[in-house]
N, C-alpha and C positions, 0 to 999 in steps of 0.2 A: 178597625177603628177603635176597639178596645183596645189591643196592643201598642196602638199609634197614642192612644192617651194616657197608658202606662209609662210608656217610654218618654213621654215629653215630662210628666211628673217625677218620674225619678230623677229626670236630667235637673230639673229646676232644684232640686236636693242639692246635686255636687255643687251647682251654682252657688247658691246660699252658704253653704259650708264653707268654699273658697273666699266668701265677701268676709271671712272671718280676721284670717290674717290679712287681706285687702287692705279693711280699714284700720289694723293694726301699722302697717307701713306707712299708712295712709298721714294717720296721724303723726308719726314720727318725720315725716317729710316736712308735712304742713305748720305744725303747732310746734311738737317735741316740748309738751309741756313736763315741768320740773314736778309738780305737785300734784298726787298720785290722785287725788279726786279731778281734779281737771283733763288728767291723761283719759281717766275712766268715762267722765262725762264726754270729750272729743272721740275716743274710738266707737260709743256706743252711739253719738248723733252720725257719724260716718256712716256706722252698720245700718240705722235705720232709713235713712235718705237715700242708701243704697237699694234695701228692698222697698221702700217704697217705691221706686225708681220701675225694679224689674215687675213689680206687684202689677204698675199700669200698662205695660207692655208686653211683658212674655204672656205666651197663649195660654201657659198651663194653669196659670189660675182664673183663665175661663173655662177651661174644660173641667175643671178640680168643682166636687160640689161644697166644699167647705174651705174656700182657699186660703182662709184665715187659721184654721190647721194649721197645716203645713208651717206655718211660719209659729205659731206658738210651740210647733215640736222641737221647731229647732233653737227656740231660746230655751225649752224644756231640758232639750241634749244639753247645750252650752252651758248652761247655769249648775248640771249636775255635776257635769265633767268638772267645772271650778270647783266644787264644792269636795268632790274627792281629792282633786288635788292639794284644797287646804287640809283638808284631813290630812292626807299621805305626807305633807311637810311636815306637821303639827307632830305626827307620832313618829315621823325620822328623828325632829328635834327633840322630843323627849327621851328617846332610847339614848339620844347623843349625851343627853344629861345624867340618866343612869350612870354612864360609862366615867361621865367627868367624876360623879359622887364616887364611883370607884377606882380612882384615882390612876382612868386609861385616858389620858387627855390628848395623847398623842394619835388620837384617829382621826384630826382632822383636816387632812390633806383631800383636795378639790376632787369629787366621781367627774366621771368624762361626761355626764348627763351636765353637769352644773358646766362644766368648760365649755361645751359646746354652746349652752342657753346663753353665755356671759359672751362668746363671741362673738354668736349668731346677734343682742341687742347692739355690741359695737359694730359691725358692719351695718345692720340697718340706719344706726344714727351717723354711719357718716355718709348718709345719700342728703341728710340737711348740708352738710358742708360742700358739696360742689352741687348747687343746685340749677345750674346751668347745664353741667353736664347729664346730672340726673332725669332733666326737663329734656333734654332732647334726644337720651336714650331712649326712655319710654316713649316720644312721641314716634319715634321709627317702629318700635313693638307694636305700638297700638295702628298703625297703619297696617303693619304685617298681619295682625291678627283682623283687622275688619276685612283685609286683601282674600286670605286665607276662609273666611266666613260666606265670605261674597262671590266667589269664584271657583268654590269647591263645592261637591253635595256629596252626603253621604244617602241615597235610599235602597228604600227595601222593595225590592222587586217581587211580586206573585209569581212564580215559573209554575206554569202547567205541565203534562205530560200523558200521552197516550199511547200504549202500547199494545199490540196483540199477545194477548196470553195463549188464546186456543182459538184452531179454526171451527170446534164443534161447541156449537151452542145449545145446553141443554134447556132453556128456555130465553126468553127475552125480556129481562127486567136489570135491576141492581141487584148487588148482593153487599152490604157494608157490614166489615171485621177487623179485625186486629191481625194483625199480620202472624203474630205470636201467640193466636188465641188467648187474648188477656181478655179478661170480660170488658164490657161495655158498661157506664154508668147505668144503675136500673133506670133513671130518669130519661134515658134517651130514647126510649123506643115513642115514649108518649109524645116528648119531644118533638120528634120525627113524622109521627102519624100527625100530629095537630095542625103542623105547619104546613104538611103535603098532602092534607086530607083533600083537597079539592081537584088534585091530580094524578093523586096515585094509591095505590092498595099495598097497605105494608104488612109483616106478618113475623112476628118475632123470634127467635129461637134460641131455649135456654137449655143448661147442663146442670147435672146434679155433680160437685167434684169431690172427691176427696183434699182435703189440706195438703197431702203430699199429694203434688200433681204426677208423679213415677207411679203410683198404685192405683187402681181402678177402686170405683166406689161399691161394696159390695151391698146389694139391695136382696133383701129377704121378700118374696113373695109366695105366699101362705093359701089356701084353701083345704079347710079341713086338716086332716095331717098330712098334706103334702106340701111340700116347698122346694121352691127353684130360686135359687142365688145368680142373680142379674148382676150382670158388672156395668153395667151404665143405664141412667135414662135421662130422658129428653122431655122436652116441653117445646109444646107445637101450637099453633092458633090454628080456628076454622078458615081462616083466610088462605093457607097453606094449599087448599083445593084450587084459589081463584090464581095462583101466581105461577106455583110449579107443576100442579097436574100432579102429585105424589098420592094423595090420596087415590086416586085410579087406580095402583097398584095394589089395595087391598083385595085379599082372597076370600073375605067373609067379613059380612056384619059391616059397619056405616064407620063413616069421619066426625071429629069433632063437631058440634053445633054450638052457638053462643051459650044455649043452657046447660051445657055439660059443664061440671066443675068436677065432680068424685069418678072420671071415667079414665080407662085405661084402654090400650089397644096393645096387644102385645103376640110376639111371633107365634107360629103354629107349633114351632116344636116346643117352645113354652107351655102353649095351652093343652098340649099332646101330656104332657110331663105333670100337669096339674087334672090331668081327666076333666078337661072345662067341655062342655058342648057347645053345639055352632051357637054364636051370641046371636046371628038372627032368628033364632027357631025358638031361642028359651035363655031369660035372664041368669047369669052368674057373675059372681064375685070373687074377687082375692083380695087379700086383707095384707097391707102397706103401712108399716108402722102405726099399727092397731087400729087403721081407718079402712073402712071397705069400698073399694073400688069397683065401678060396674064396667065389666068385660064387652065393649061395645063394637069390636072389631079386630082380626087377625090378618098377618101378613108374611110376605115369604123372607123369612131372611136374606137370602140369595140375592132374591129379588130385588131387593131396597137395595142391597148393598153395590149391583149395580149402578143407581141413581148416584149422578155425583151433581153436586152444585155447580156454581158459574166459577168457585176456586178450583174446580177437578179435585172435589176432596166429597167424603158421604157427611150426611148430617151427624152421626153420632161422636161421643165424645171422644177425643184426644187421650193417649196417655203418652209422657214424655218417659222413657227409660230409664235417661239419667237427668234428673231435671240442672245439675250442678251446671251442666255444660250449655241449656239450653237459651242462658242470655244472650241477646242481640247485640252485638258490638254495631259499632258505627260504621265499619267497615263492610259488613254484612247486611246493613239498610241501604246502603249505597250501591250494593250489589245487586238487590231485591229489585234494580230500576227497569233488568230483563225478565222474560217469564219462565227462561231455565233457570238462573238464579233464585226465583222463587219456589220453583219446583226442588230443588237441592234441598233448600229449606226443609220444606216439608217433608222429605225423607228422614227427619229428625225425631218424626213423633208417629204414632199407628194410632188408626183408629179402633174402637171396640166394636167387634161385628153386628148386624143389625139383629144374627139369633140371641144376642147375649144382653138386648137393649129392651125397653118397654117405652111407650109413650104415654103421657099422659098432656092435659090441659097447659098451656103457660102458664096463665094467671095462677093454677095449682101449684105447680112446680116451684114458682118466684116465691110464691108463700110459703113454701116448705124449704127455702132456702137455696133455691138454684140461683145461678148467673145467666144475664144476658149475655152469648156469644155471636151471634151476629142477626142483621136484619133484612129480609128480602122486601124487594119493590117493585113495583110493576106500574106501568102507565099505566092511567083508564082509558087512554087514546092513544092516536099513533106514535111511537116512539120520536121525541125533539129531536135538537140538531147537537153537535158536541157542545156546545157554549153552555147550553143548560144540565150537563151532566160535569161539567167544569164548575159550576156555580153550586150544584151540590158538593162537587168533592171542597171549595172553599168555605164551606157553611159548617160541614162535618168535621174539617181537618181530618179525615181518614181516605184508605185506598178504597177505592171504588172499581169492583167487578160489574162491569156491562156486558148483558147478554144481548147482542147486534147480529142482525140476519148474517153477516159476513164474518162472525165469529165473536169471543171474547175478550173484550178489551179492558186494559188494566188502566185507571184514571187518577191523577195523582196530583197532588198542589203543595209547592215550598216556597220559602222563603229564601233570596237570597239577596245579600249587600252588596250594591253598585257603587262603586268609586269613580266621581268624576271631576276634571278639572283639577287633578294633581299636577300634570306637567306645567299646568301653566303660574302654578306659584313655585315652582323650583329657583327659579334664578331671584325671585323677590326673598326667598328663603336664603339663598347663598348668599345673598348681600348684606342681611342682615346678620349670618351667621362672624362675617368679617368685620360688620360695624363692633357687635358687642366683642370679638377677641380684641381689636385695637384699641377700645374704649377700656375693659379691664388688663390689660399688657400696659396702655400709658398710666393706667393709674398705678400699675405697680412700680414703672422706674421712677415715679416721681412722686414717689410715696417710700423712698427705702432709707430716710432718716427716722418716719413714723415706724416704720418697721424695726428700726433699731431699737426704737423706743421701747415698742411691745417685747423686745427680744429681753430687754432689760430687767425688766417688769416682772421677767418670769414665764413668759408664756413660750409654750412650747411651738415649735415650727407649724404641727397641725393644728392648732389652734390658731396660727395668722392664717393660712390655709383656706380655714370656718370662715374666717374674717370675708374672705372675698367671695366665698362662694354664699355666703348670707347676702353681699351686696347683689348680685346675680339674680337669686330666687327674689330677693324683694324686686328689682326690676320687672322678671318674668310674671309675678304675681301680680302687679301694680298695672302693668301693660296687658294683660291678657283681660284682665274686668271691665277696664278701662274700654277697650277694643272691643268687649262684648256688647257693653253696654252703649256705645256708640253705634253700632253695627243694629240694636235693638230701635233706638230711638229714630236713627235716619231712616229705617223703613217703617215705622210706626208714622212719623209726618212725611215722607214723601212717597208713599207705598201708591202707585196708580196715577202716578205724575209721569211727565215725559222724560223728567230726570233719570229716575232707575228703572226706564222701559226696558222689559229682560234680565234687569239684576234681582235674584232671589237669596235673600239670607235665610241658611239654615237653620228653621227652630228646632229640630231634633234634636235632641240628647244626646245623641249619638257624635252627630254631624258635630253639636258645638262642643263637645267634650274631646272628641278627635282633634280640632281645632285646636283649643285651649291646650292640650297635652303635646299638640307640635310647637309651639312656641315657647311654652313652659321649659320643652326637652330641647328645643335649638338654644335659648340662653344659657342651661345650665352647663350644656355639654360645651358651648364656649366660652364659659369661666374654669375648665378644669386644667389647661394648660398654664393661665397667667395665676392658679393659686398655686397649681406647684411653683412656678415660678419664683413667689412669696414666700413659698414654707424653703425654698432654699436659700434666698435671701437671708431668711431669719435664723437657721444655720449659721453659728457662730466661727464652725471649723468645716472641714471636709468630710467631716466626720458626722452622721446622724447623730448618732450614740456614742458617749463615753466609752472609753478602752481602759482596761483596769493594766497598772504594772506589773512586771512581769517579776516572777519570785526568784529572787535571789537564796539560794537552798531552799531552807523549809521555815525562812524569813519573807514578809509583804510589806514594805515600808510605804504609805501612801500619803500623800500630802493632798488635803480635801479643800477644793477650791472654794474655800468662805475666808470672809475676815469681820470678828467681831469688837467691839469695844469691848475697852476692859472691865469697864462697870456692869459687863451683860456676862462675864465670864460664868459668873457662878449661877445665875441663871439659867444660862446653856447646859452647864455643866447637872444642877438636879434635874433640869425636864429630861436630860438620857438618861441620868440615874434611874428615875421613876420608869421610862420607858424599858430599861435593862431589866431591871428588878420584876416586873410584868411579866418577863418571860422565865420567871424559875420554875425549873421543874413543869415546865410546858411540853406536851409530847405531838402540838402540833405547831404550826406554822412554819417561819422560814429557819427560826434557830432557837437552841432551849440554855437557861444561861446555869449555871453553876454558882460556883464561889463569884462574889462580886463584894468589892469596896473601892471606894474613894479618897485618895490622899491628896494634899498640897505636895508642891514640888517646891524643892530649895528655890533659895531668892535665886537673883543674877549675881555672877559672880562679881561685877562692878559693884555689888550693893546697894544701886540705887533704889529710892523706896518710892513706889510707887501708890498714889490712894487714886480712889474714887470710890463710888456707892457701889457697893454689896463686892468689893476688891479686895482679896486677900494674899494675893500672887497666883503662879500656876497651877492648873488642876490635871490629874491623873483618874482616868478610872481605870480600872483593870478586875477583869472577869474571864472566866472559863466559859467557851461557850461550843456546843454541838450543834452542827450545820445539817438542815434537811437535805438529801432524805437521810432519818437517823440510821437506817439498817447498814448505811454503808461505812460507821462506824470515823466521823470526819469530827475530833474535836482538837479545838485550839486556844491558845492563849491571847486575849486580844488586850492592847493597851490603846485607852482615848485619850491622848496629850493634849492641852489647851495652852500654849506657850505664846509669849512676848512676841511679837513679829521683828526681827531685826532690821526689817526694810522699811514699813511703815509706824510710824509714831502712834503709841495711845491704843493701837490695834494688837490682835493676839490673831495665831496664826493654830488650824488646827490639822494634827497630823493622827495617822492611824497605824499603829504596829502589830504585825498579825504572824506567829509562831505555833507551827503546826506540831500536834503533839503525837495525834494518831492517823491513818486514812490515806489513800492512796494520792502520790504528789498531784497528779493531773486532776484528777476528781476534787481534790482541797482546794485548789488553786481556779478549778470551774463552777464551782458553786458560790465560792465565796465574792463571784462578782452579784448576787442576788442580795449577800450579807449586806455587801458594803452601799449599793445601790438604795438599801432601806433606810440605811443610816442616812446618807444624803437626802432621802425624801425627809426623815424625819427634822433636818435641819433648815430644811424649808417650811415645814410645818412652825417649828420655833420661831423664824423668823414671822411668819405670818400673821402671830399671836398680838392680841394687843397689848400696850405695854402695862397696865395692869395685870390682865393674867400671867404675863413672863416675871412680874417680880414675886409671883406667888410662889416659884419656885426656889427661889433665893433660901429661902427655912429649910427645904431638903437639902441643899448643898449643906448649910450651915449644921445641920443636925448629923449628917453624915462625917465633917471633918472637921468639929469641935470649932465653929465660927460661934460669935456671938453677935446679934445685932448686925450680922451683915459684914464682921471684920473678923478674921483667921487672929486666933491666939496661940 
């Protein structure tokens, strides 16, 4: 019951988190407010409405002790994330301002995250432009979600197993322990004893172990000047005589009584070594950790070694020769379902002989640092049926060795998941795949002109592809949340009526998450092909990336595909001069600049005088560049020219001439692609700048070419 409760509570957190993107998408579809305050109000209103509905229909809030805490925790996490995002953006903007103060204004290219966010928002906003299509597609997916939740189920089934372990039964009772002799919780014995006091007798067993389980625990027992080094110490209780009959094997003395606190039972070989008298005739004591223990009995180590518990092992502590290899893998745990595999695992460690072990009361050993290792149980009346033993296996969550008349059996209980109803929804899922695929492909084909506009404003094909994926994700989020709410409301209203006879909505978190994830996966996968088609349409040429022209000898001439107005020439050259100047004597990055100068070119041969703000003729920037990797020794002369276009009146063209000075020829041509591509990006950065910021670069060109007030002299 506790596991089910936790499962449902954890699942509802997933649903509430999914409500945040749902509220955002729903606000864009229904309202699309421009004012930021109205947008926030719409988002919060939809989110609160959803949480109010789920609060009243979902069973998790009935199982929780403080259901309002779940909602408050969600809002706290959401607000914390928003504040973190604001602080991060503020820090990023401040760092950009510092860079601009240092005349590094050329770092303004958009990041991948910002491009993705912009494309995603554009895709979500497109849903409102096609309301009928959005409504019909979402309705189809809502029905699919409702169908999956109604006709499929993910159930946790408790499976029990009973296997014969040994045909020989030392005693009739039960043994509770960990398979790898891991310690049981200290309170486990009291819980078991109190809960089963009316029906069973419980006897705990404890060991004193060293921190290194591959070493024995050295224990010094002293009497006068005699010292005996024992290797093990066991804690047993007075109830042991009522279950296993082990006390009957004592050679002299008696077993523990409830009044015994500092008493000890030792092997005969140890008593002879310490010159101890007969414990039944004369009192004697041994000192253990400076505490005197009364010797009340002795036993034969060989005789006690012959006694095996229900698991076929002695009661003495186990020593693992190599603890590193004793970790039980999942495969070994599954293999232990048969008795032979358990015996094979038991051969990996050895028990200390009883001749090297002393026995003291259980409570005393636990108070001195001992660990509970196993618990022996015996029914006060006749042994009940197997169902009672399985109930104990469910309660303890451990393996039980049961000593019965026909032998020793191992009882175990485990959970497994059962998926049912999946074949019933295969056809609806297939239909939904084709519906979404057809919708997205049709959307791509009818929006070719729109894709062309996206390309003309500088959007990359990958960004165009993200727009359509964002639409599909929006469909998925809207549909699964509405379908989930619909399923909960239908069952809440019509549960127990003839209308829903035999219909069970899966409330478990695993089932709900599985259903919602399946629908979202179907929608997203259905959008991959249409998004690739949109990306292919957005590519203006057959090549996805530009190809640099081949070099003619040691010269590389490139016509950059940019046209600028005559009035913008000095601004562009000032911007690029500052960019190249920032790479002087730089030993990192793509290139490093040595000599750098900007000069005006001769006026056109026809002598025509051109006028314009900030224009005084053609420009040329000459510099020496070393290309990375610098250890290859690639050096070149670069000439960046801005000349009047012979084809487009009042516009100027941009050309790049590169001459190799040193470095291997093929390497020089190959590394130049990165260099030229960087210059292309800087041209895009300059074009995206505001007009006021562009004008700020005119004085840079003026100071480097002898201009005054924006005109050449």
